[in-house]
C-alpha positions in Angstrom: 38.3 -39.7 -20.8 40.9 -36.8 -20.2 40.2 -34.1 -17.5 39.7 -31.4 -20.2 36.9 -33.8 -21.8 35.2 -34.3 -18.3 35.2 -30.6 -17.7 33.7 -30.0 -21.0 31.0 -32.6 -20.6 30.1 -30.8 -17.3 29.9 -27.8 -18.7 27.7 -28.7 -21.6 25.3 -30.6 -19.3 25.0 -27.7 -16.9 24.1 -25.4 -19.9 21.6 -27.8 -21.3 20.1 -27.9 -17.9 20.1 -24.2 -17.4 18.6 -23.7 -20.9 15.7 -26.2 -20.0 15.0 -24.5 -16.9 14.6 -21.3 -18.7 12.5 -22.9 -21.5 10.2 -24.8 -18.7 9.6 -21.7 -16.3 6.2 -20.3 -17.2 6.4 -16.8 -18.6 4.7 -14.0 -17.0 1.4 -13.1 -18.6 0.3 -9.4 -19.4 -1.7 -9.3 -16.1 1.4 -10.2 -14.3 3.3 -7.7 -15.7 0.7 -5.0 -15.1 0.3 -6.1 -11.6 4.0 -5.8 -10.9 4.1 -2.2 -12.9 1.3 -1.0 -10.8 2.8 -2.2 -7.4 6.2 -0.3 -8.4 4.4 2.7 -9.1 2.4 2.6 -5.7 5.9 2.3 -4.0 7.5 5.0 -6.0 4.2 7.4 -5.4 4.2 6.9 -1.9 7.7 7.1 -0.8 8.3 10.1 1.3 4.6 11.4 1.1 2.9 12.3 4.3 0.6 9.5 5.6 -3.1 10.1 5.5 -4.7 10.6 9.0 -7.5 8.1 9.8 -9.5 6.5 12.7 -10.4 2.9 13.0 -12.2 0.9 15.4 -10.3 -2.0 16.7 -11.6 -5.4 17.6 -11.5 -4.7 21.3 -13.7 -1.7 20.8 -11.3 1.1 21.3 -10.4 3.6 18.6 -7.2 4.1 16.8 -6.3 7.7 15.2 -3.1 7.9 13.5 -2.4 11.2 14.3 -2.3 10.3 18.1 0.7 7.9 17.6 2.9 9.1 14.8 6.1 10.8 16.0 6.0 8.7 19.2 6.4 5.5 17.5 7.2 3.8 14.3 4.0 2.8 12.7 3.5 -0.2 10.5 0.0 -0.8 8.9 -0.6 -4.2 7.5 -3.5 -4.3 5.2 -4.6 -8.0 4.8 -7.7 -10.2 4.3 -8.6 -13.6 6.2 -8.8 -15.4 2.6 -5.6 -14.5 1.5 -3.0 -17.0 1.5 0.2 -14.8 1.6 -1.5 -12.8 4.6 -2.0 -15.9 6.8 1.6 -17.0 5.9 3.3 -13.8 6.9 1.4 -13.3 10.3 3.9 -15.2 12.2 6.7 -13.2 11.0 5.0 -9.9 11.4 4.1 -11.2 15.2 7.8 -12.1 15.9 9.0 -9.0 14.5 6.6 -6.7 16.5 7.6 -8.7 19.8 11.3 -8.3 18.7 10.8 -4.3 18.8 8.8 -3.7 21.8 6.8 -0.7 22.3 9.2 1.6 19.8 7.3 -0.2 17.0 3.2 -0.2 16.6 2.0 -2.6 14.3 -1.4 -2.4 13.2 -3.4 -5.0 11.2 -6.1 -3.4 9.1 -8.7 -6.2 7.6 -10.3 -5.5 4.2 -14.2 -5.0 4.9 -14.9 -8.6 6.3 -17.3 -9.6 9.2 -16.0 -9.1 12.9 -16.5 -12.7 13.8 -14.6 -13.7 10.8 -11.5 -11.3 11.7 -11.5 -12.7 15.4 -11.4 -16.2 14.6 -8.5 -15.4 12.1 -6.4 -13.5 14.8 -7.2 -16.4 17.5 -5.9 -18.9 14.9 -2.8 -17.1 13.8 -2.2 -16.0 17.4 -1.3 -12.5 16.8 -1.2 -9.9 19.7 -0.9 -6.7 17.8 -3.9 -4.7 17.4 -6.2 -5.3 14.7 -9.2 -3.3 13.1 -11.8 -3.9 10.5 -12.0 -1.3 7.6 -15.5 -2.2 7.1 -16.3 0.5 4.4 -12.9 0.4 2.7 -12.2 3.9 3.6 -8.6 3.4 4.9 -7.9 1.0 2.0 -8.6 3.7 -0.5 -7.1 6.3 1.3 -3.8 4.4 0.7 -4.6 2.9 -2.5 -4.5 -0.6 -1.3 -5.9 -3.0 -3.9 -3.7 -6.1 -3.2 -3.1 -8.1 -0.3 -1.1 -8.0 1.7 0.2 -4.5 1.4 2.4 -3.2 4.4 3.1 0.6 4.9 5.8 1.7 7.4 5.5 5.5 8.7 8.4 7.1 10.0 9.0 9.5 12.9 8.4 12.4 10.7 4.9 11.2 9.8 6.0 10.3 6.1 5.8 6.8 4.4 9.3 5.2 4.4 8.0 1.9 2.8 5.1 0.7 0.7 5.3 -3.0 0.1 3.1 -5.1 -1.7 3.5 -8.9 -1.2 4.0 -11.2 1.8 6.8 -10.2 4.4 9.1 -13.3 4.7 11.9 -11.7 6.6 10.7 -8.7 8.4 14.4 -7.8 9.6 15.6 -7.4 6.2 12.3 -6.1 4.5 11.1 -3.6 7.3 14.5 -3.0 9.3 16.0 -0.3 6.6 12.6 1.7 6.8 12.2 1.4 10.7 15.7 2.0 12.1 15.9 5.7 11.0 12.6 6.7 12.7 13.8 4.4 15.7 16.6 6.7 16.1 14.7 9.8 15.7 12.3 9.0 18.2 15.1 8.2 20.8 16.9 11.4 20.3 13.4 13.1 20.5 13.0 14.3 16.9 9.8 12.7 16.4 7.1 14.9 14.8 4.5 16.3 17.2 0.9 16.0 16.7 0.0 19.3 15.9 3.0 19.7 13.3 1.9 16.3 11.7 -1.6 17.7 11.0 -0.1 20.9 9.8 2.0 18.9 7.4 -1.1 17.4 6.0 -3.0 20.6 5.7 0.2 22.2 3.8 0.6 19.4 1.3 -3.2 19.3 0.4 -3.8 20.2 -3.2 -3.2 18.7 -6.6 0.0 16.8 -5.5 -1.8 15.4 -2.3 -3.7 12.0 -2.1 -7.0 12.1 -3.5 -10.1 11.8 -1.2 -11.7 8.4 -1.1 -14.5 8.0 -3.8 -17.6 6.1 -3.5 -20.6 5.7 -5.2 -21.1 7.6 -8.8 -17.8 9.4 -8.5 -15.9 5.9 -8.0 -17.8 4.6 -11.0 -16.9 7.6 -13.3 -13.2 7.2 -12.1 -13.1 3.3 -13.0 -14.6 4.0 -16.2 -12.4 7.2 -17.4 -9.1 6.8 -19.1 -6.6 9.0 -17.4 -5.8 11.9 -19.6 -2.3 12.1 -18.8 -1.6 9.7 -21.7 -1.0 6.4 -19.6 -2.8 3.0 -19.8 -4.7 3.5 -16.6 -8.0 4.4 -15.7 -8.4 7.5 -13.4 -9.2 5.5 -10.4 -5.7 3.7 -10.6 -3.4 6.4 -11.8 -1.3 8.3 -9.4 -0.3 11.2 -11.5 -1.2 14.8 -10.3 -3.9 15.1 -13.3 -5.7 11.7 -12.0 -5.4 13.2 -8.4 -7.1 16.4 -9.4 -9.9 14.7 -11.3 -10.7 12.2 -8.4 -10.8 15.3 -6.0 -13.2 17.0 -8.3 -15.4 13.8 -8.3 -15.5 13.8 -4.8 -16.9 17.0 -4.6 -20.0 16.0 -6.6 -22.4 18.3 -8.4 -22.9 16.5 -11.6 -26.6 15.5 -11.1 -27.8 17.1 -14.2 -25.1 15.3 -16.5 -24.7 11.8 -17.6 -21.3 9.8 -16.8 -20.2 10.3 -20.4 -20.9 14.2 -20.2 -19.0 14.3 -16.9 -16.0 12.5 -18.2 -16.1 14.9 -21.6 -16.0 18.0 -19.1 -13.4 16.5 -16.8 -11.1 16.0 -20.0 -11.5 19.3 -21.3 -10.8 20.8 -17.9 -8.0 18.6 -16.8 -6.3 17.0 -20.2 -2.7 17.4 -19.6 -2.9 19.8 -16.7 -0.9 19.3 -13.5 1.3 16.8 -14.9 
């Protein structure tokens, strides 16, 4: 067989193998595509936004408030659940990264509404040393629009979100480094935001473009059932547009006891349809 024939045979075999791999690989389903689109929207929505302030009781009984740390250290929030395989898998890498950064970076684990004993056992098993708290009522999860685990949020020296990442972190230096390093430089140079300035920033950006308050009870039920008037395919609870934010803010205020859920949705549609887009 000539060299040319050998080369052609190798090329044909490689092309056939590639075609088989493409054919055999499972195609993403509609749910996979929708989940990817939702994660992408979350990342786009949160980029550059002021990180909402919150308080959380840690496993050791102490209280963590975001406003007390923003501007002094780069903050990394890692939302996880003990039953989540990818969460468990990424813990050693997050622990390694936290140790490599020292006190300049504060990594806070936030568990999703599980029992204290279960989370304590998980922390002991995974051997993480960074602080961990339990979001027992799910308020912090809702504040940061977390509905997939793990989700990691990086908050820079200016109090704004520099990264919103859904999915496991396998190489923290690559995944987190670009979002963390600028904040470290600002803090070293004394340019981190002061506590009062951060709280003023949150107040100044309140309104139809700010994150909606957490919804519970009837308000959440209505937001989950109501299609967003902006014209997308999401329900109000999941949509990130300004119209959905305004509706969720209105629902959080209550005052609809004399109306059915359907009547409330109709009223909100009349008031907010195509407003604030």
